[in-house]
N, C-alpha and C positions, 0 to 999 in steps of 0.2 A: 175161305182159304184160297190163296193165290197159287195157281199151278205154274209149273215151269213153262208150259205152252202159252199161258196168258202173258207172262213176263216177256217171252220172246215176241209175241204179237205186238205188245205195247212198245217194245224197243224198236221193232221193225217199223211200226207206225210213226214213231218220232223221227225216224230217218226218211221215210217216204214222204211225209207231209211237206217239208221244205222243198224237196225235189218236185212235188206236184205244184206247189205255189209258183215256182220259177220255170216250170216246164223243162227242167233239167239245165237251165241256163245258169252260168256263173259269171259271165262277162256282161258288162253294161255298155250302153251307148254313150254314156257320159262319165267323166272323171269324177268319182264320188269318194271323197276322203272321209275319215271318221268325223272330222270337224266341219264338214260341209253343212251349211245351213240351207234349209228349204222353206218355202212358204206357198200358200195357195193365194194367188192374186185375186181371183173372183170365184168365191165359193158357189157351187151349183148343187142344190139339194137333189135334183133329178139325177145328175151324174153320179153323185155319191151313192144313191140307192141301187145303181146298176153294177157297182163294184163288188168284188168278192170281199168277204169280211175283213181279211188282212189288209187289202188295198184300201178299203173304206176306212179302217182304223188309221192308216198312215195319212190318208187325205184329211180326215177329221182333225188329227193332231197337228197337221201342218197349217191349220187356219191361223195359227200364230207361228212366227219363225221358230224353228227347232232344228237341232243338229241331228245327223244320222245316228250318232252315239246315243243321244237322248231318246230317239225313237226306238232304237234297238232295245235299250234297257227298259223303257216304260211299257213297251208292247210285248216284251219277252220273245222277240223274234231275232234270229241270228243276224248279224251285221251283213253277211253276204246276201241273205234273202231281202233285207231292207233295201240294199243297194239296187237289186233287180227290180223290186216293186217301185221304188222312187224313180228309177230310170224309165220304166214303162209309163208312169204317170207324167213325167216330164216330157216324154216323147208325144204324149197326147195333148200337151199344153195345159194340163191341169195343175201342175206344180212348177214353181220357179226354183231353179238351182242357183243360189247366190255364189259368186266367185269367192274362192279362198285366197289366202296370201300367195299360194303357189301359182295362181293364175296370172300374176303380174310378174313381168321380168324387169329387174332393176338395172339401171346403168350404174356400174360401180363408180365411174368418174363423177357422176352427178351426186351420188351419195357421199363421196369423199369431199366434194366441194361444199355440200351442206354441212357436213361435220366440221370442216375447217371454219366455215362461217359462224357456226354456233360456238366453236372454241374461241374465236375472236371476240364475240359478243360477251362471253363470260370473263375475258381477260381485262 
């Protein structure tokens, strides 16, 4: 039988764990969007063994390119925690953060000229 105090402890534990994983941090050193792709350029078994289980899971999954959303869902870790863990691994040089579409600034004049050129080709 589950007592009220056991339920309270489990609830408190589920809140404390993410806080402990991120050391209370919510901000990252990198801009990490839901769709941001990451990957491990040079996998290092020794480095992987030194990581905490959650960071190790992120590092292992990123051996193939994967988005933060996919990581969060597949590892059942909140997106906020994933962002902090990925940022830490990227700062150490263990993970590469691939640029998203927002990383590029587009010159609207060039885009309009390209569109005009394409319209002329189809006419």
